[in-house]
C-alpha positions in Angstrom: 2.2 18.5 -21.3 2.3 16.8 -24.7 0.1 12.7 -25.2 4.3 11.4 -24.9 4.7 12.7 -21.0 1.0 12.1 -20.7 1.2 8.4 -20.7 4.5 7.9 -19.3 2.9 9.5 -16.0 0.0 7.4 -16.1 2.2 4.2 -16.9 4.7 5.5 -13.5 1.3 5.9 -12.2 0.3 2.1 -12.6 3.7 1.1 -11.9 4.2 2.9 -8.3 0.9 1.8 -7.0 1.8 -2.6 -7.8 5.1 -1.1 -6.0 2.8 0.5 -2.9 0.7 -2.9 -3.0 3.3 -5.2 -3.2 5.0 -3.1 -0.2 2.0 -3.5 2.0 1.8 -7.0 1.5 5.0 -7.1 2.6 4.0 -5.2 5.4 1.2 -7.6 6.0 3.5 -10.8 5.9 5.9 -9.2 8.6 2.7 -8.6 10.8 1.3 -12.5 10.5 4.9 -13.5 11.1 5.1 -11.7 13.9 1.9 -12.6 15.2 1.9 -16.4 15.1 5.5 -16.1 16.7 3.0 -14.6 19.8 0.4 -17.3 19.0 3.2 -19.8 19.2 5.1 -19.0 22.2 1.4 -19.2 24.1 -0.7 -22.1 22.6 2.2 -24.3 21.8 0.9 -27.4 20.0 -2.7 -26.8 20.4 -3.0 -23.6 18.1 -5.6 -24.1 15.3 -3.2 -22.6 12.1 -5.5 -23.3 9.1 -8.4 -21.7 10.7 -5.8 -18.6 11.9 -4.3 -18.5 8.2 -7.6 -18.6 6.9 -9.1 -15.6 9.1 -5.8 -14.0 8.5 -6.2 -14.1 4.8 -10.0 -13.0 4.7 -9.2 -10.2 6.5 -6.1 -8.5 5.2 -7.6 -9.8 1.2 -10.4 -7.9 2.2 -9.2 -5.2 3.2 -6.4 -4.4 0.5 -8.4 -4.8 -1.8 -10.8 -2.3 -1.1 -8.3 0.0 -0.9 -6.3 -0.8 -4.5 -10.0 -0.6 -6.7 -9.2 3.0 -6.7 -7.6 4.3 -9.6 -3.8 4.9 -9.9 -3.3 8.0 -8.8 -5.4 8.0 -5.2 -3.4 4.9 -4.5 -0.5 6.6 -5.0 -1.2 9.5 -3.2 -2.5 7.7 0.0 1.0 5.2 -0.8 2.9 8.3 -0.5 0.5 9.8 2.3 1.5 6.4 4.3 4.7 6.7 3.6 4.9 3.2 1.6 6.6 5.1 -1.4 8.2 8.0 -1.1 8.5 11.1 -3.4 12.4 9.1 -4.2 10.9 6.7 -5.2 9.1 8.8 -8.5 10.1 10.9 -11.0 10.3 14.7 -10.4 7.9 15.0 -13.1 5.6 12.8 -11.4 5.6 14.7 -8.0 4.9 17.9 -9.3 1.9 16.9 -10.8 0.6 15.3 -7.8 1.9 17.7 -4.8 -1.4 20.0 -5.1 -3.3 17.0 -4.3 -1.0 15.2 -1.8 -0.7 19.1 0.1 -4.6 18.5 0.5 -4.1 15.5 1.6 -1.8 16.4 4.2 -4.0 19.3 5.1 -7.0 17.5 5.6 -5.4 14.7 7.4 -2.3 16.8 8.6 1.2 16.5 8.6 
């Protein structure tokens, strides 16, 4: 692999890691909205919305931050395993270069 191709793959990893992070945030927001609707039905006007938002933000922020302090390659492999991103989201060259590691993760974690 020449230097230009390697740089392109590193750039693509960075972009895909950002996409994975955004997609997970969108999932978190959807889950949060669903929970708010459930809480709203149960508690109506007695709900302490400010505390719920603060607690939820802390949980999501801390958990996601831990997941995204890894290197981009790890983030992309994790996102592929969790189907947050798919093979179709990336170039064939990048997928090919990650395939042995993806297969190793699947072997260890199942699927």
